[in-house]
Chimera marker file (.cmm) of the C-alpha trace (Angstrom):
<marker_set name="trace">
<marker id="1" x="82.348" y="97.896" z="93.961" r="1" g="1" b="0" radius="0.5"/>
<marker id="2" x="83.769" y="101.310" z="94.753" r="1" g="1" b="0" radius="0.5"/>
<marker id="3" x="85.311" y="102.546" z="97.953" r="1" g="1" b="0" radius="0.5"/>
<marker id="4" x="86.333" y="106.132" z="98.533" r="1" g="1" b="0" radius="0.5"/>
<marker id="5" x="87.506" y="108.315" z="101.345" r="1" g="1" b="0" radius="0.5"/>
<marker id="6" x="88.820" y="111.809" z="101.797" r="1" g="1" b="0" radius="0.5"/>
<marker id="7" x="91.411" y="112.802" z="104.333" r="1" g="1" b="0" radius="0.5"/>
<marker id="8" x="92.032" y="116.425" z="105.259" r="1" g="1" b="0" radius="0.5"/>
<marker id="9" x="95.566" y="117.230" z="106.365" r="1" g="1" b="0" radius="0.5"/>
<marker id="10" x="97.340" y="120.224" z="107.828" r="1" g="1" b="0" radius="0.5"/>
<marker id="11" x="100.101" y="120.210" z="105.225" r="1" g="1" b="0" radius="0.5"/>
<marker id="12" x="100.562" y="121.847" z="101.833" r="1" g="1" b="0" radius="0.5"/>
<marker id="13" x="99.340" y="119.935" z="98.786" r="1" g="1" b="0" radius="0.5"/>
<marker id="14" x="102.875" y="119.544" z="97.411" r="1" g="1" b="0" radius="0.5"/>
<marker id="15" x="104.073" y="117.834" z="100.569" r="1" g="1" b="0" radius="0.5"/>
<marker id="16" x="101.031" y="115.547" z="100.664" r="1" g="1" b="0" radius="0.5"/>
<marker id="17" x="101.575" y="114.569" z="97.022" r="1" g="1" b="0" radius="0.5"/>
<marker id="18" x="105.245" y="113.842" z="97.724" r="1" g="1" b="0" radius="0.5"/>
<marker id="19" x="104.256" y="111.523" z="100.577" r="1" g="1" b="0" radius="0.5"/>
<marker id="20" x="101.535" y="109.753" z="98.555" r="1" g="1" b="0" radius="0.5"/>
<marker id="21" x="103.827" y="109.458" z="95.522" r="1" g="1" b="0" radius="0.5"/>
<marker id="22" x="106.882" y="108.181" z="97.387" r="1" g="1" b="0" radius="0.5"/>
<marker id="23" x="106.730" y="104.580" z="96.213" r="1" g="1" b="0" radius="0.5"/>
<marker id="24" x="109.832" y="103.510" z="98.162" r="1" g="1" b="0" radius="0.5"/>
<marker id="25" x="108.142" y="104.637" z="101.362" r="1" g="1" b="0" radius="0.5"/>
<marker id="26" x="104.946" y="102.796" z="100.383" r="1" g="1" b="0" radius="0.5"/>
<marker id="27" x="106.943" y="99.627" z="99.668" r="1" g="1" b="0" radius="0.5"/>
<marker id="28" x="108.481" y="99.755" z="103.158" r="1" g="1" b="0" radius="0.5"/>
<marker id="29" x="105.073" y="100.381" z="104.751" r="1" g="1" b="0" radius="0.5"/>
<marker id="30" x="103.541" y="97.415" z="102.923" r="1" g="1" b="0" radius="0.5"/>
<marker id="31" x="106.486" y="95.183" z="103.844" r="1" g="1" b="0" radius="0.5"/>
<marker id="32" x="106.022" y="96.144" z="107.488" r="1" g="1" b="0" radius="0.5"/>
<marker id="33" x="102.428" y="94.881" z="107.214" r="1" g="1" b="0" radius="0.5"/>
<marker id="34" x="103.502" y="91.469" z="105.927" r="1" g="1" b="0" radius="0.5"/>
<marker id="35" x="103.189" y="92.029" z="102.178" r="1" g="1" b="0" radius="0.5"/>
<marker id="36" x="105.967" y="90.717" z="99.926" r="1" g="1" b="0" radius="0.5"/>
<marker id="37" x="106.722" y="93.467" z="97.430" r="1" g="1" b="0" radius="0.5"/>
<marker id="38" x="108.732" y="92.990" z="94.230" r="1" g="1" b="0" radius="0.5"/>
<marker id="39" x="109.250" y="96.013" z="92.019" r="1" g="1" b="0" radius="0.5"/>
<marker id="40" x="108.842" y="95.588" z="88.264" r="1" g="1" b="0" radius="0.5"/>
<marker id="41" x="111.069" y="97.939" z="86.316" r="1" g="1" b="0" radius="0.5"/>
<marker id="42" x="110.142" y="98.905" z="82.731" r="1" g="1" b="0" radius="0.5"/>
<marker id="43" x="113.584" y="97.685" z="81.588" r="1" g="1" b="0" radius="0.5"/>
<marker id="44" x="112.857" y="94.153" z="82.889" r="1" g="1" b="0" radius="0.5"/>
<marker id="45" x="109.641" y="93.734" z="80.906" r="1" g="1" b="0" radius="0.5"/>
<marker id="46" x="109.394" y="95.687" z="77.661" r="1" g="1" b="0" radius="0.5"/>
<marker id="47" x="106.055" y="97.397" z="77.165" r="1" g="1" b="0" radius="0.5"/>
<marker id="48" x="105.281" y="97.488" z="80.891" r="1" g="1" b="0" radius="0.5"/>
<marker id="49" x="105.354" y="100.610" z="82.998" r="1" g="1" b="0" radius="0.5"/>
<marker id="50" x="106.700" y="100.780" z="86.537" r="1" g="1" b="0" radius="0.5"/>
<marker id="51" x="104.803" y="98.508" z="88.870" r="1" g="1" b="0" radius="0.5"/>
<marker id="52" x="104.861" y="95.875" z="91.589" r="1" g="1" b="0" radius="0.5"/>
<marker id="53" x="104.028" y="92.267" z="92.236" r="1" g="1" b="0" radius="0.5"/>
<marker id="54" x="102.459" y="91.886" z="95.660" r="1" g="1" b="0" radius="0.5"/>
<marker id="55" x="101.972" y="88.698" z="97.672" r="1" g="1" b="0" radius="0.5"/>
<marker id="56" x="99.896" y="88.692" z="100.857" r="1" g="1" b="0" radius="0.5"/>
<marker id="57" x="97.657" y="86.496" z="102.979" r="1" g="1" b="0" radius="0.5"/>
<marker id="58" x="93.952" y="87.217" z="102.877" r="1" g="1" b="0" radius="0.5"/>
<marker id="59" x="91.301" y="85.001" z="104.414" r="1" g="1" b="0" radius="0.5"/>
<marker id="60" x="93.804" y="82.232" z="105.008" r="1" g="1" b="0" radius="0.5"/>
<marker id="61" x="95.068" y="82.018" z="101.431" r="1" g="1" b="0" radius="0.5"/>
<marker id="62" x="98.131" y="83.383" z="99.693" r="1" g="1" b="0" radius="0.5"/>
<marker id="63" x="97.108" y="86.000" z="97.115" r="1" g="1" b="0" radius="0.5"/>
<marker id="64" x="99.125" y="87.628" z="94.362" r="1" g="1" b="0" radius="0.5"/>
<marker id="65" x="98.468" y="90.930" z="92.681" r="1" g="1" b="0" radius="0.5"/>
<marker id="66" x="100.208" y="92.978" z="90.061" r="1" g="1" b="0" radius="0.5"/>
<marker id="67" x="99.898" y="96.775" z="90.153" r="1" g="1" b="0" radius="0.5"/>
<marker id="68" x="101.164" y="99.211" z="87.540" r="1" g="1" b="0" radius="0.5"/>
<marker id="69" x="101.308" y="102.994" z="87.557" r="1" g="1" b="0" radius="0.5"/>
<marker id="70" x="98.862" y="104.209" z="84.923" r="1" g="1" b="0" radius="0.5"/>
<marker id="71" x="98.853" y="107.889" z="85.779" r="1" g="1" b="0" radius="0.5"/>
<marker id="72" x="101.335" y="110.127" z="87.557" r="1" g="1" b="0" radius="0.5"/>
<marker id="73" x="100.478" y="113.797" z="87.146" r="1" g="1" b="0" radius="0.5"/>
<marker id="74" x="102.906" y="115.572" z="89.447" r="1" g="1" b="0" radius="0.5"/>
<marker id="75" x="100.734" y="118.197" z="91.037" r="1" g="1" b="0" radius="0.5"/>
<marker id="76" x="97.657" y="116.204" z="91.840" r="1" g="1" b="0" radius="0.5"/>
<marker id="77" x="96.933" y="112.655" z="90.589" r="1" g="1" b="0" radius="0.5"/>
<marker id="78" x="98.303" y="109.123" z="90.849" r="1" g="1" b="0" radius="0.5"/>
<marker id="79" x="96.584" y="106.123" z="89.293" r="1" g="1" b="0" radius="0.5"/>
<marker id="80" x="97.370" y="102.433" z="89.785" r="1" g="1" b="0" radius="0.5"/>
<marker id="81" x="95.711" y="99.455" z="88.132" r="1" g="1" b="0" radius="0.5"/>
<marker id="82" x="96.222" y="95.743" z="88.105" r="1" g="1" b="0" radius="0.5"/>
<marker id="83" x="94.776" y="92.254" z="88.204" r="1" g="1" b="0" radius="0.5"/>
<marker id="84" x="94.742" y="89.629" z="90.914" r="1" g="1" b="0" radius="0.5"/>
<marker id="85" x="93.462" y="86.074" z="90.713" r="1" g="1" b="0" radius="0.5"/>
<marker id="86" x="89.812" y="87.068" z="91.087" r="1" g="1" b="0" radius="0.5"/>
<marker id="87" x="89.625" y="90.856" z="90.761" r="1" g="1" b="0" radius="0.5"/>
<marker id="88" x="90.749" y="93.817" z="88.704" r="1" g="1" b="0" radius="0.5"/>
<marker id="89" x="91.724" y="96.713" z="90.928" r="1" g="1" b="0" radius="0.5"/>
<marker id="90" x="91.965" y="100.436" z="90.159" r="1" g="1" b="0" radius="0.5"/>
<marker id="91" x="93.325" y="102.919" z="92.706" r="1" g="1" b="0" radius="0.5"/>
<marker id="92" x="93.159" y="106.687" z="92.202" r="1" g="1" b="0" radius="0.5"/>
<marker id="93" x="94.705" y="109.236" z="94.531" r="1" g="1" b="0" radius="0.5"/>
<marker id="94" x="93.956" y="112.902" z="94.032" r="1" g="1" b="0" radius="0.5"/>
<marker id="95" x="95.468" y="115.724" z="96.070" r="1" g="1" b="0" radius="0.5"/>
<marker id="96" x="93.373" y="118.883" z="96.330" r="1" g="1" b="0" radius="0.5"/>
<marker id="97" x="94.792" y="122.155" z="97.593" r="1" g="1" b="0" radius="0.5"/>
<marker id="98" x="92.415" y="123.673" z="100.182" r="1" g="1" b="0" radius="0.5"/>
<marker id="99" x="94.669" y="126.539" z="101.273" r="1" g="1" b="0" radius="0.5"/>
<marker id="100" x="98.392" y="127.220" z="101.598" r="1" g="1" b="0" radius="0.5"/>
<marker id="101" x="98.675" y="125.040" z="104.678" r="1" g="1" b="0" radius="0.5"/>
<marker id="102" x="95.836" y="122.547" z="104.152" r="1" g="1" b="0" radius="0.5"/>
<marker id="103" x="95.110" y="119.894" z="101.584" r="1" g="1" b="0" radius="0.5"/>
<marker id="104" x="92.830" y="116.932" z="100.998" r="1" g="1" b="0" radius="0.5"/>
<marker id="105" x="93.618" y="113.443" z="99.740" r="1" g="1" b="0" radius="0.5"/>
<marker id="106" x="90.817" y="111.763" z="97.793" r="1" g="1" b="0" radius="0.5"/>
<marker id="107" x="91.522" y="108.028" z="97.752" r="1" g="1" b="0" radius="0.5"/>
<marker id="108" x="89.324" y="105.830" z="95.545" r="1" g="1" b="0" radius="0.5"/>
<marker id="109" x="89.487" y="102.088" z="94.976" r="1" g="1" b="0" radius="0.5"/>
<marker id="110" x="87.376" y="100.234" z="92.452" r="1" g="1" b="0" radius="0.5"/>
<marker id="111" x="87.176" y="96.451" z="92.560" r="1" g="1" b="0" radius="0.5"/>
<marker id="112" x="85.802" y="94.601" z="89.524" r="1" g="1" b="0" radius="0.5"/>
<marker id="113" x="85.215" y="90.829" z="89.505" r="1" g="1" b="0" radius="0.5"/>
<marker id="114" x="86.986" y="88.641" z="86.930" r="1" g="1" b="0" radius="0.5"/>
<marker id="115" x="84.860" y="85.509" z="87.326" r="1" g="1" b="0" radius="0.5"/>
<marker id="116" x="81.553" y="84.289" z="88.725" r="1" g="1" b="0" radius="0.5"/>
<marker id="117" x="83.000" y="83.356" z="92.106" r="1" g="1" b="0" radius="0.5"/>
<marker id="118" x="84.391" y="86.869" z="92.530" r="1" g="1" b="0" radius="0.5"/>
<marker id="119" x="81.073" y="88.369" z="91.456" r="1" g="1" b="0" radius="0.5"/>
<marker id="120" x="79.271" y="86.380" z="94.172" r="1" g="1" b="0" radius="0.5"/>
<marker id="121" x="81.856" y="87.469" z="96.726" r="1" g="1" b="0" radius="0.5"/>
<marker id="122" x="81.277" y="91.122" z="95.865" r="1" g="1" b="0" radius="0.5"/>
<marker id="123" x="77.500" y="90.720" z="95.957" r="1" g="1" b="0" radius="0.5"/>
<marker id="124" x="77.778" y="89.258" z="99.450" r="1" g="1" b="0" radius="0.5"/>
<marker id="125" x="80.159" y="92.027" z="100.500" r="1" g="1" b="0" radius="0.5"/>
<marker id="126" x="77.635" y="94.681" z="99.399" r="1" g="1" b="0" radius="0.5"/>
<marker id="127" x="75.362" y="93.558" z="102.222" r="1" g="1" b="0" radius="0.5"/>
<marker id="128" x="77.923" y="94.850" z="104.726" r="1" g="1" b="0" radius="0.5"/>
<marker id="129" x="79.061" y="97.870" z="102.678" r="1" g="1" b="0" radius="0.5"/>
<marker id="130" x="78.676" y="100.358" z="105.546" r="1" g="1" b="0" radius="0.5"/>
<marker id="131" x="81.023" y="98.360" z="107.760" r="1" g="1" b="0" radius="0.5"/>
<marker id="132" x="83.487" y="97.876" z="104.885" r="1" g="1" b="0" radius="0.5"/>
<marker id="133" x="83.432" y="101.634" z="104.228" r="1" g="1" b="0" radius="0.5"/>
<marker id="134" x="84.311" y="102.358" z="107.873" r="1" g="1" b="0" radius="0.5"/>
<marker id="135" x="87.184" y="99.845" z="107.797" r="1" g="1" b="0" radius="0.5"/>
<marker id="136" x="88.412" y="101.266" z="104.486" r="1" g="1" b="0" radius="0.5"/>
<marker id="137" x="88.401" y="104.832" z="105.857" r="1" g="1" b="0" radius="0.5"/>
<marker id="138" x="90.324" y="103.734" z="108.955" r="1" g="1" b="0" radius="0.5"/>
<marker id="139" x="92.905" y="101.694" z="107.024" r="1" g="1" b="0" radius="0.5"/>
<marker id="140" x="93.634" y="104.466" z="104.527" r="1" g="1" b="0" radius="0.5"/>
<marker id="141" x="93.982" y="106.999" z="107.373" r="1" g="1" b="0" radius="0.5"/>
<marker id="142" x="96.322" y="104.624" z="109.245" r="1" g="1" b="0" radius="0.5"/>
<marker id="143" x="98.359" y="104.010" z="106.104" r="1" g="1" b="0" radius="0.5"/>
<marker id="144" x="98.737" y="107.755" z="105.459" r="1" g="1" b="0" radius="0.5"/>
<marker id="145" x="99.740" y="108.311" z="109.098" r="1" g="1" b="0" radius="0.5"/>
<marker id="146" x="102.317" y="105.528" z="108.768" r="1" g="1" b="0" radius="0.5"/>
<marker id="147" x="103.685" y="107.098" z="105.571" r="1" g="1" b="0" radius="0.5"/>
<marker id="148" x="103.966" y="110.519" z="107.222" r="1" g="1" b="0" radius="0.5"/>
<marker id="149" x="105.824" y="109.052" z="110.195" r="1" g="1" b="0" radius="0.5"/>
<marker id="150" x="108.314" y="107.094" z="108.034" r="1" g="1" b="0" radius="0.5"/>
<link id1="1" id2="2" r="1" g="1" b="0" radius="0.2"/>
<link id1="2" id2="3" r="1" g="1" b="0" radius="0.2"/>
<link id1="3" id2="4" r="1" g="1" b="0" radius="0.2"/>
<link id1="4" id2="5" r="1" g="1" b="0" radius="0.2"/>
<link id1="5" id2="6" r="1" g="1" b="0" radius="0.2"/>
<link id1="6" id2="7" r="1" g="1" b="0" radius="0.2"/>
<link id1="7" id2="8" r="1" g="1" b="0" radius="0.2"/>
<link id1="8" id2="9" r="1" g="1" b="0" radius="0.2"/>
<link id1="9" id2="10" r="1" g="1" b="0" radius="0.2"/>
<link id1="10" id2="11" r="1" g="1" b="0" radius="0.2"/>
<link id1="11" id2="12" r="1" g="1" b="0" radius="0.2"/>
<link id1="12" id2="13" r="1" g="1" b="0" radius="0.2"/>
<link id1="13" id2="14" r="1" g="1" b="0" radius="0.2"/>
<link id1="14" id2="15" r="1" g="1" b="0" radius="0.2"/>
<link id1="15" id2="16" r="1" g="1" b="0" radius="0.2"/>
<link id1="16" id2="17" r="1" g="1" b="0" radius="0.2"/>
<link id1="17" id2="18" r="1" g="1" b="0" radius="0.2"/>
<link id1="18" id2="19" r="1" g="1" b="0" radius="0.2"/>
<link id1="19" id2="20" r="1" g="1" b="0" radius="0.2"/>
<link id1="20" id2="21" r="1" g="1" b="0" radius="0.2"/>
<link id1="21" id2="22" r="1" g="1" b="0" radius="0.2"/>
<link id1="22" id2="23" r="1" g="1" b="0" radius="0.2"/>
<link id1="23" id2="24" r="1" g="1" b="0" radius="0.2"/>
<link id1="24" id2="25" r="1" g="1" b="0" radius="0.2"/>
<link id1="25" id2="26" r="1" g="1" b="0" radius="0.2"/>
<link id1="26" id2="27" r="1" g="1" b="0" radius="0.2"/>
<link id1="27" id2="28" r="1" g="1" b="0" radius="0.2"/>
<link id1="28" id2="29" r="1" g="1" b="0" radius="0.2"/>
<link id1="29" id2="30" r="1" g="1" b="0" radius="0.2"/>
<link id1="30" id2="31" r="1" g="1" b="0" radius="0.2"/>
<link id1="31" id2="32" r="1" g="1" b="0" radius="0.2"/>
<link id1="32" id2="33" r="1" g="1" b="0" radius="0.2"/>
<link id1="33" id2="34" r="1" g="1" b="0" radius="0.2"/>
<link id1="34" id2="35" r="1" g="1" b="0" radius="0.2"/>
<link id1="35" id2="36" r="1" g="1" b="0" radius="0.2"/>
<link id1="36" id2="37" r="1" g="1" b="0" radius="0.2"/>
<link id1="37" id2="38" r="1" g="1" b="0" radius="0.2"/>
<link id1="38" id2="39" r="1" g="1" b="0" radius="0.2"/>
<link id1="39" id2="40" r="1" g="1" b="0" radius="0.2"/>
<link id1="40" id2="41" r="1" g="1" b="0" radius="0.2"/>
<link id1="41" id2="42" r="1" g="1" b="0" radius="0.2"/>
<link id1="42" id2="43" r="1" g="1" b="0" radius="0.2"/>
<link id1="43" id2="44" r="1" g="1" b="0" radius="0.2"/>
<link id1="44" id2="45" r="1" g="1" b="0" radius="0.2"/>
<link id1="45" id2="46" r="1" g="1" b="0" radius="0.2"/>
<link id1="46" id2="47" r="1" g="1" b="0" radius="0.2"/>
<link id1="47" id2="48" r="1" g="1" b="0" radius="0.2"/>
<link id1="48" id2="49" r="1" g="1" b="0" radius="0.2"/>
<link id1="49" id2="50" r="1" g="1" b="0" radius="0.2"/>
<link id1="50" id2="51" r="1" g="1" b="0" radius="0.2"/>
<link id1="51" id2="52" r="1" g="1" b="0" radius="0.2"/>
<link id1="52" id2="53" r="1" g="1" b="0" radius="0.2"/>
<link id1="53" id2="54" r="1" g="1" b="0" radius="0.2"/>
<link id1="54" id2="55" r="1" g="1" b="0" radius="0.2"/>
<link id1="55" id2="56" r="1" g="1" b="0" radius="0.2"/>
<link id1="56" id2="57" r="1" g="1" b="0" radius="0.2"/>
<link id1="57" id2="58" r="1" g="1" b="0" radius="0.2"/>
<link id1="58" id2="59" r="1" g="1" b="0" radius="0.2"/>
<link id1="59" id2="60" r="1" g="1" b="0" radius="0.2"/>
<link id1="60" id2="61" r="1" g="1" b="0" radius="0.2"/>
<link id1="61" id2="62" r="1" g="1" b="0" radius="0.2"/>
<link id1="62" id2="63" r="1" g="1" b="0" radius="0.2"/>
<link id1="63" id2="64" r="1" g="1" b="0" radius="0.2"/>
<link id1="64" id2="65" r="1" g="1" b="0" radius="0.2"/>
<link id1="65" id2="66" r="1" g="1" b="0" radius="0.2"/>
<link id1="66" id2="67" r="1" g="1" b="0" radius="0.2"/>
<link id1="67" id2="68" r="1" g="1" b="0" radius="0.2"/>
<link id1="68" id2="69" r="1" g="1" b="0" radius="0.2"/>
<link id1="69" id2="70" r="1" g="1" b="0" radius="0.2"/>
<link id1="70" id2="71" r="1" g="1" b="0" radius="0.2"/>
<link id1="71" id2="72" r="1" g="1" b="0" radius="0.2"/>
<link id1="72" id2="73" r="1" g="1" b="0" radius="0.2"/>
<link id1="73" id2="74" r="1" g="1" b="0" radius="0.2"/>
<link id1="74" id2="75" r="1" g="1" b="0" radius="0.2"/>
<link id1="75" id2="76" r="1" g="1" b="0" radius="0.2"/>
<link id1="76" id2="77" r="1" g="1" b="0" radius="0.2"/>
<link id1="77" id2="78" r="1" g="1" b="0" radius="0.2"/>
<link id1="78" id2="79" r="1" g="1" b="0" radius="0.2"/>
<link id1="79" id2="80" r="1" g="1" b="0" radius="0.2"/>
<link id1="80" id2="81" r="1" g="1" b="0" radius="0.2"/>
<link id1="81" id2="82" r="1" g="1" b="0" radius="0.2"/>
<link id1="82" id2="83" r="1" g="1" b="0" radius="0.2"/>
<link id1="83" id2="84" r="1" g="1" b="0" radius="0.2"/>
<link id1="84" id2="85" r="1" g="1" b="0" radius="0.2"/>
<link id1="85" id2="86" r="1" g="1" b="0" radius="0.2"/>
<link id1="86" id2="87" r="1" g="1" b="0" radius="0.2"/>
<link id1="87" id2="88" r="1" g="1" b="0" radius="0.2"/>
<link id1="88" id2="89" r="1" g="1" b="0" radius="0.2"/>
<link id1="89" id2="90" r="1" g="1" b="0" radius="0.2"/>
<link id1="90" id2="91" r="1" g="1" b="0" radius="0.2"/>
<link id1="91" id2="92" r="1" g="1" b="0" radius="0.2"/>
<link id1="92" id2="93" r="1" g="1" b="0" radius="0.2"/>
<link id1="93" id2="94" r="1" g="1" b="0" radius="0.2"/>
<link id1="94" id2="95" r="1" g="1" b="0" radius="0.2"/>
<link id1="95" id2="96" r="1" g="1" b="0" radius="0.2"/>
<link id1="96" id2="97" r="1" g="1" b="0" radius="0.2"/>
<link id1="97" id2="98" r="1" g="1" b="0" radius="0.2"/>
<link id1="98" id2="99" r="1" g="1" b="0" radius="0.2"/>
<link id1="99" id2="100" r="1" g="1" b="0" radius="0.2"/>
<link id1="100" id2="101" r="1" g="1" b="0" radius="0.2"/>
<link id1="101" id2="102" r="1" g="1" b="0" radius="0.2"/>
<link id1="102" id2="103" r="1" g="1" b="0" radius="0.2"/>
<link id1="103" id2="104" r="1" g="1" b="0" radius="0.2"/>
<link id1="104" id2="105" r="1" g="1" b="0" radius="0.2"/>
<link id1="105" id2="106" r="1" g="1" b="0" radius="0.2"/>
<link id1="106" id2="107" r="1" g="1" b="0" radius="0.2"/>
<link id1="107" id2="108" r="1" g="1" b="0" radius="0.2"/>
<link id1="108" id2="109" r="1" g="1" b="0" radius="0.2"/>
<link id1="109" id2="110" r="1" g="1" b="0" radius="0.2"/>
<link id1="110" id2="111" r="1" g="1" b="0" radius="0.2"/>
<link id1="111" id2="112" r="1" g="1" b="0" radius="0.2"/>
<link id1="112" id2="113" r="1" g="1" b="0" radius="0.2"/>
<link id1="113" id2="114" r="1" g="1" b="0" radius="0.2"/>
<link id1="114" id2="115" r="1" g="1" b="0" radius="0.2"/>
<link id1="115" id2="116" r="1" g="1" b="0" radius="0.2"/>
<link id1="116" id2="117" r="1" g="1" b="0" radius="0.2"/>
<link id1="117" id2="118" r="1" g="1" b="0" radius="0.2"/>
<link id1="118" id2="119" r="1" g="1" b="0" radius="0.2"/>
<link id1="119" id2="120" r="1" g="1" b="0" radius="0.2"/>
<link id1="120" id2="121" r="1" g="1" b="0" radius="0.2"/>
<link id1="121" id2="122" r="1" g="1" b="0" radius="0.2"/>
<link id1="122" id2="123" r="1" g="1" b="0" radius="0.2"/>
<link id1="123" id2="124" r="1" g="1" b="0" radius="0.2"/>
<link id1="124" id2="125" r="1" g="1" b="0" radius="0.2"/>
<link id1="125" id2="126" r="1" g="1" b="0" radius="0.2"/>
<link id1="126" id2="127" r="1" g="1" b="0" radius="0.2"/>
<link id1="127" id2="128" r="1" g="1" b="0" radius="0.2"/>
<link id1="128" id2="129" r="1" g="1" b="0" radius="0.2"/>
<link id1="129" id2="130" r="1" g="1" b="0" radius="0.2"/>
<link id1="130" id2="131" r="1" g="1" b="0" radius="0.2"/>
<link id1="131" id2="132" r="1" g="1" b="0" radius="0.2"/>
<link id1="132" id2="133" r="1" g="1" b="0" radius="0.2"/>
<link id1="133" id2="134" r="1" g="1" b="0" radius="0.2"/>
<link id1="134" id2="135" r="1" g="1" b="0" radius="0.2"/>
<link id1="135" id2="136" r="1" g="1" b="0" radius="0.2"/>
<link id1="136" id2="137" r="1" g="1" b="0" radius="0.2"/>
<link id1="137" id2="138" r="1" g="1" b="0" radius="0.2"/>
<link id1="138" id2="139" r="1" g="1" b="0" radius="0.2"/>
<link id1="139" id2="140" r="1" g="1" b="0" radius="0.2"/>
<link id1="140" id2="141" r="1" g="1" b="0" radius="0.2"/>
<link id1="141" id2="142" r="1" g="1" b="0" radius="0.2"/>
<link id1="142" id2="143" r="1" g="1" b="0" radius="0.2"/>
<link id1="143" id2="144" r="1" g="1" b="0" radius="0.2"/>
<link id1="144" id2="145" r="1" g="1" b="0" radius="0.2"/>
<link id1="145" id2="146" r="1" g="1" b="0" radius="0.2"/>
<link id1="146" id2="147" r="1" g="1" b="0" radius="0.2"/>
<link id1="147" id2="148" r="1" g="1" b="0" radius="0.2"/>
<link id1="148" id2="149" r="1" g="1" b="0" radius="0.2"/>
<link id1="149" id2="150" r="1" g="1" b="0" radius="0.2"/>
</marker_set>
């Protein structure tokens, strides 16, 4: 299942990319929302890129997820991927320069099931996709606002 949103901002593309790519700021924002964040350094685990282990409550259960940076192209793109107990998650952020003072953030999340239970959960979620899209748009906008304010 794919979710995507675009957010137009009144800031240059370089500044928007710096905000979206500031992982320390994102870690603090996630911690403020109740997520336990542990950074994984490439020196700790050979063969692994920079990433995070996340623990959070969702639907009354403790969930764990591991995200790794798969793409970091300085002017415009950031890619994150990782597994959780039931899903594989891919996040892509693309910054597009609209003018000198305006830019757009394209934020895409793809969720892929890892087992039959997860597949059924996604099939059920597709019935309410319009409502999930609205919530996704609002949460990404709130998160970006929180990052800008920090």
